[in-house]
C-alpha positions in Angstrom: 12.5 -14.9 35.2 9.5 -17.4 34.6 7.4 -14.3 33.2 10.1 -13.2 30.7 10.4 -16.6 29.2 7.1 -16.6 28.7 6.8 -13.4 27.3 9.9 -14.2 25.2 8.2 -17.4 24.0 5.3 -15.3 23.3 6.9 -13.1 21.3 8.6 -15.7 19.2 5.6 -17.5 18.6 3.6 -14.5 17.4 3.9 -15.1 13.7 2.9 -11.1 13.2 6.7 -10.1 14.1 8.4 -12.7 12.3 6.0 -11.7 9.2 6.8 -8.2 9.6 10.6 -8.9 9.8 10.9 -11.4 7.2 9.2 -9.1 4.7 11.4 -6.1 5.4 14.5 -8.3 5.1 13.1 -9.9 1.6 12.5 -6.5 -0.2 16.4 -5.3 1.3 17.7 -8.2 -0.5 16.6 -7.4 -3.7 17.5 -3.5 -3.6 20.4 -1.2 -2.8 19.7 -2.1 0.9 21.4 -5.8 -0.1 24.7 -4.1 1.0 24.1 -3.7 4.6 26.5 -5.8 6.3 25.7 -9.0 8.1 21.9 -9.2 6.3 22.8 -12.6 5.0 23.2 -13.5 8.7 20.0 -11.9 9.6 18.4 -13.7 6.7 19.6 -17.0 8.5 18.1 -16.3 11.7 14.9 -15.5 10.5 15.1 -18.9 8.7 15.8 -20.7 12.3 12.9 -18.6 13.9 10.8 -19.8 10.9 11.3 -23.6 11.9 10.1 -22.8 15.1 7.2 -21.4 13.9 6.5 -24.3 11.6 6.7 -26.6 14.8 4.6 -24.3 16.8 1.9 -23.4 14.0 1.6 -26.9 12.9 0.7 -28.2 16.4 -2.0 -25.3 16.9 -3.5 -26.2 13.5 -4.1 -29.7 14.6 -6.8 -28.3 17.3 -8.1 -26.4 14.3 -11.5 -26.9 12.6 -11.0 -28.6 9.4 -11.3 -26.8 6.3 -11.1 -28.3 2.5 -8.2 -25.9 1.6 -6.4 -26.9 4.7 -6.6 -30.9 3.7 -5.2 -30.1 0.3 -2.5 -28.0 1.8 -1.5 -31.0 4.3 -1.8 -33.3 1.1 0.6 -31.1 -1.3 3.4 -30.9 1.8 3.2 -34.7 2.4 3.1 -35.2 -1.2 6.2 -33.0 -2.0 8.1 -34.5 1.1 7.7 -38.2 0.3 8.6 -37.4 -3.5 11.8 -35.5 -1.7 12.9 -38.3 0.3 11.9 -41.7 -1.7 13.2 -40.1 -4.9 15.7 -37.3 -4.8 16.9 -36.8 -1.6 19.6 -34.2 -1.4 20.2 -31.0 0.5 18.9 -28.7 -1.9 15.7 -30.4 -2.0 15.2 -30.8 1.7 15.9 -27.2 1.9 13.3 -26.4 -0.6 10.8 -28.1 1.8 11.7 -26.1 4.6 11.3 -23.1 2.6 7.7 -24.3 1.9 6.8 -25.2 5.4 7.8 -21.8 6.4 5.9 -20.0 3.8 2.8 -22.3 4.5 3.1 -22.1 8.7 5.0 -19.1 9.0 3.5 -16.8 6.7 0.4 -18.4 6.0 -1.0 -19.2 9.4 -2.6 -16.8 11.4 -3.9 -17.7 14.9 -7.4 -17.9 14.9 -7.5 -17.0 18.7 -6.6 -13.6 17.4 -9.8 -10.9 17.6 -10.9 -9.1 14.6 -9.6 -5.9 15.9 -6.1 -7.3 16.6 -6.4 -8.9 13.1 -7.0 -5.5 11.6 -4.4 -3.8 13.5 -2.1 -6.2 12.2 -2.9 -5.9 8.4 -2.5 -2.2 8.6 0.8 -2.2 10.2 2.0 -4.7 7.4 0.2 -2.8 4.7 1.9 0.5 6.3 5.1 -0.2 6.7 5.3 -1.8 3.0 3.9 1.1 1.4 6.0 3.5 3.1 9.2 1.3 1.9 7.8 0.3 -1.2 6.8 4.1 -2.2 10.3 5.7 -0.6 12.0 3.2 -2.9 9.8 4.1 -5.8 10.7 7.8 -5.4 14.3 6.9 -5.0 14.5 5.0 -8.7 12.2 8.0 -9.8 15.3 10.5 -9.2 17.8 8.4 -10.4 15.8 7.0 -13.6 14.6 10.3 -14.9 18.4 11.8 -14.5 19.9 8.9 -16.3 22.0 7.6 -13.6 23.5 4.7 -13.4 25.0 3.6 -10.1 27.2 0.2 -9.6 28.0 -1.1 -6.0 29.4 -4.7 -6.0 28.9 -5.4 -9.2 25.5 -4.7 -9.4 23.6 -2.1 -11.7 21.3 0.3 -10.3 19.3 3.0 -12.0 19.6 3.1 -15.9 21.3 -0.1 -16.9 23.3 1.2 -19.9 23.9 -2.8 -21.1 20.6 -3.8 -21.4 18.8 -0.6 -21.7 16.7 -1.2 -18.5 15.5 1.0 -15.7 15.7 -0.9 -12.7 15.8 1.9 -10.2 17.1 1.2 -6.9 16.1 -2.6 -7.6 18.1 -5.4 -9.0 15.4 -5.8 -11.6 13.4 -3.7 -13.5 10.3 -6.6 -12.8 11.2 -6.0 -9.2 10.7 -2.6 -9.1 7.5 -2.8 -11.2 5.7 -5.6 -9.3 6.7 -3.7 -5.8 5.1 -0.5 -7.0 2.0 -2.4 -8.4 1.5 -4.3 -5.1 2.0 -0.9 -3.1 -0.7 0.8 -5.4 -3.3 -1.9 -4.6 -2.0 -1.7 -1.0 -2.6 2.3 -0.9 -6.0 1.8 -2.0 -6.6 -0.5 1.2 -4.9 2.3 3.3 -7.2 4.9 2.0 -10.0 3.1 2.8 -8.5 2.1 6.3 -7.7 5.9 7.2 -10.3 8.1 8.8 -7.8 11.3 8.4 -8.3 13.3 4.8 -4.6 14.2 5.3 -3.2 10.8 5.7 -5.7 9.8 2.7 -4.3 12.4 0.5 -0.3 11.6 1.5 -1.6 7.9 0.5 -2.5 9.0 -3.0 0.2 11.0 -3.4 2.6 8.3 -2.9 0.5 5.9 -4.9 0.7 8.3 -8.2 4.8 7.9 -7.6 4.5 4.1 -7.4 2.4 4.4 -11.0 5.1 6.3 -12.3 8.0 3.9 -10.9 5.5 1.2 -12.7 5.5 3.1 -16.1 9.1 4.1 -16.1 10.4 0.0 -15.2 8.1 -1.2 -17.9 7.8 -4.3 -15.6 4.8 -6.0 -17.2 4.0 -8.2 -14.3 3.1 -5.0 -12.5 0.5 -4.1 -14.8 -0.7 -8.0 -15.2 -1.4 -7.5 -11.1 -3.8 -4.3 -11.8 -5.1 -6.1 -14.4 -6.2 -9.3 -12.5 -8.1 -7.0 -10.0 -10.9 -6.6 -12.2 -11.9 -10.1 -12.9 -11.2 -10.7 -9.1 -13.8 -8.2 -8.2 -16.3 -9.7 -10.9 -15.4 -13.0 -9.1 -16.0 -12.1 -5.4 -18.9 -9.7 -5.8 -20.7 -11.8 -8.8 -22.5 -14.3 -6.0 -24.3 -16.2 -9.0 -22.7 -19.4 -9.0 -23.1 -19.7 -12.8 -20.6 -16.6 -12.8 -18.1 -17.9 -10.5 -18.5 -21.4 -12.0 -17.7 -19.7 -15.7 -14.8 -17.7 -14.3 -13.0 -20.7 -13.1 -13.9 -22.5 -16.7 -12.7 -19.6 -18.3 -9.5 -19.7 -16.7 -8.6 -23.4 -16.7 -9.9 -23.9 -20.5 -7.6 -20.7 -21.5 -4.9 -21.6 -19.5 -5.0 -25.3 -21.2 -5.6 -24.0 -24.9 -2.7 -21.4 -24.3 0.1 -24.5 -22.9 -1.4 -26.7 -25.9 -0.6 -23.9 -28.7 2.4 -22.5 -27.2 5.0 -21.6 -29.7 8.6 -20.0 -30.0 7.2 -17.1 -31.8 5.4 -15.9 -28.7 8.6 -14.8 -27.1 8.6 -11.5 -28.9 6.4 -10.1 -26.0 7.0 -13.2 -23.2 10.8 -12.4 -23.4 11.8 -15.9 -23.8 9.4 -17.6 -21.8 8.2 -19.8 -24.4 11.6 -21.4 -24.6 11.3 -22.4 -21.1 7.6 -23.5 -21.2 8.5 -25.5 -24.4 11.3 -27.0 -22.5 9.8 -27.7 -19.4 6.6 -29.3 -21.2 8.8 -31.9 -22.6 10.3 -32.5 -19.2 6.9 -33.3 -18.0 5.9 -35.7 -20.7 8.7 -37.7 -19.8 8.4 -37.6 -15.7 4.6 -37.1 -15.3 4.1 -38.6 -12.0 7.0 -38.2 -9.9 8.6 -35.2 -11.5 12.4 -34.3 -11.6 12.8 -32.6 -8.2 13.8 -28.9 -7.7 17.6 -29.6 -7.8 17.7 -31.3 -11.0 15.4 -28.8 -13.0 18.0 -27.0 -14.9 20.3 -29.8 -15.3 17.0 -31.8 -16.8 15.7 -29.2 -19.0 19.6 -28.0 -20.3 20.1 -31.9 -21.3 16.9 -31.7 -23.3 17.6 -28.6 -25.2 19.0 -30.7 -28.4 15.6 -32.5 -28.3 13.5 -29.4 -28.7 16.0 -27.6 -31.0 13.3 -28.4 -33.9 11.1 -26.0 -32.4 13.0 -23.3 -32.4 14.5 -23.7 -28.8 18.1 -22.8 -28.7 18.4 -21.6 -25.0 16.7 -21.5 -21.0 16.8 -17.5 -20.9 16.3 -16.8 -17.0 15.8 -20.2 -15.5 18.8 -19.7 -13.3 17.3 -16.7 -11.5 13.7 -16.6 -12.0 13.1 -20.5 -12.7 10.6 -21.5 -15.3 8.3 -18.4 -14.9 5.4 -20.0 -14.3 4.4 -21.6 -11.0 2.2 -24.3 -12.1 4.5 -25.7 -15.1 7.2 -25.4 -12.7 5.2 -27.5 -9.7 4.8 -30.1 -12.5 8.0 -30.3 -13.7 9.4 -30.7 -10.0 7.1 -32.8 -8.3 4.9 -34.3 -11.4 1.1 -33.9 -12.5 -0.6 -35.3 -9.6 1.1 -32.8 -6.8 0.3 -30.0 -9.6 -3.5 -30.9 -9.3 -3.4 -30.9 -5.5 -1.4 -27.5 -5.3 -4.4 -26.0 -8.1 -7.2 -27.4 -5.6 -5.6 -26.0 -2.7 -5.7 -22.5 -4.1 -9.2 -22.7 -5.8 -10.6 -24.0 -2.7 -8.9 -20.8 -0.9 -10.6 -19.1 -3.6 -14.2 -20.1 -3.1 -13.9 -20.2 0.7 -13.2 -16.6 0.7 -15.0 -15.7 -2.1 -18.1 -17.4 0.1 -17.4 -16.0 3.2 -17.0 -12.4 1.7 -20.4 -12.8 0.7 -21.9 -12.7 4.3 -20.1 -9.6 5.4 -21.2 -6.1 4.6 -20.0 -2.4 3.9 -16.2 -0.9 4.9 -15.1 -4.4 6.1 -16.5 -6.0 3.2 -14.4 -4.2 0.7 -11.1 -3.9 2.6 -11.3 -8.0 3.1 -12.0 -8.1 -1.1 -9.0 -5.8 -1.7 -6.7 -8.0 0.2 -8.2 -11.1 -1.3 -8.1 -9.6 -5.0 -4.4 -8.8 -4.1 -3.7 -12.3 -3.5 -5.0 -13.7 -6.3 -3.7 -10.5 -8.7 -0.2 -12.5 -7.6 -1.5 -15.9 -8.5 -2.3 -14.3 -12.1 1.2 -12.9 -12.0 2.5 -16.4 -11.3 1.5 -17.3 -14.7 4.4 -15.5 -16.1 6.8 -15.6 -12.7 7.6 -18.3 -10.2 7.3 -16.6 -6.8 4.5 -18.8 -4.9 6.5 -21.5 -3.5 10.1 -22.8 -3.8 11.5 -19.5 -3.0 11.7 -16.9 -0.6 10.9 -13.7 -2.0 8.7 -10.5 -1.1 6.2 -11.7 -3.7 5.7 -15.2 -2.1 6.2 -13.6 1.7 3.4 -10.8 0.5 1.3 -13.4 -0.9 0.9 -15.7 1.8 1.1 -13.2 4.4 -2.1 -11.4 3.0 -3.8 -14.7 2.0 -3.6 -15.7 5.8 -4.8 -12.6 6.9 -7.7 -12.6 4.4 -8.7 -16.2 5.4 -8.9 -15.2 9.0 -10.7 -11.8 8.3 -13.3 -13.2 6.5 -14.0 -15.9 9.4 -14.2 -13.2 11.7 -18.2 -12.1 11.8 
């Protein structure tokens, strides 16, 4: 009996099974599979499982070596917790804290005692499950899109949305289809390198083509951004010259700051309403620069500011209810203030440099595989200049990001 309990405890506290289960469920919730009975109950059970992992992995983290990115991560967590409990304590904001903790300690944390062989095996399984799932959804989406089919289940449109003119496929939104397909293409590249069988390599390549067609038909621009971001990330990782890396970071920071400073509502022609969100959010940051407004007050606060930004031709907040501010960095500043945003950015940059420096010491196929995983993660960061999927929310994008980022960190540490 004691041995059985030990095995059950080891199973529950092994983050691999949790990551796999949560990723599958998160994809189901944004696709036609959301109609599976009791799926909400499974999601709630996974949150309970996640809380157990948070406690267990936090204790484990205390015994590990101190790294700069873990220091920034802890400061970010402490800062957000203090802000919530001191300034805007309510159920919704506390729930967001729990979600963030699950992302950090449930998805991002990987047991440092696992061997390189175990880590590679787990990444392969997660990648294979996601790739198969996404490829089947892409193929199904292509079929109903090319046939101009429109399926309505429980009020949700699938296929060609006649009302909005969007190709959503088997997903709720065309952007989700595009992003899922884009991620599957990158994961497919990883699997082609991982597989030894020529048959499996060929099947993976064919499936990647279907995902590419799904991305094209969806017209989801975030998927293209993800793929475009891979090239500069490969240059950053393989460009060992410190000047190249410093220049890359400087260009990214200056370009982002200049874009925010010059943002105009006319940009909405290609930003799909995001400019109106960002202009209003920046006004909120100016009024609450240090402590933010809290996640629960986000929509109400920005709605209240609408009359004051109408002089800048802002008349609405398109998509804020479903997708937030559509820029994770602006959203962190609105919710928690500029100081916490700086900590969050330092955390991400310290991860980038940590992984890049470790990859420099690797060789051959192993180096290439870890580079692809890392590039996928930082490609998702690039997407989050136009989306809000890294924190505050459990989505298949945030789960994939923190899962692969955690494995990338551990893999580059294994020599």
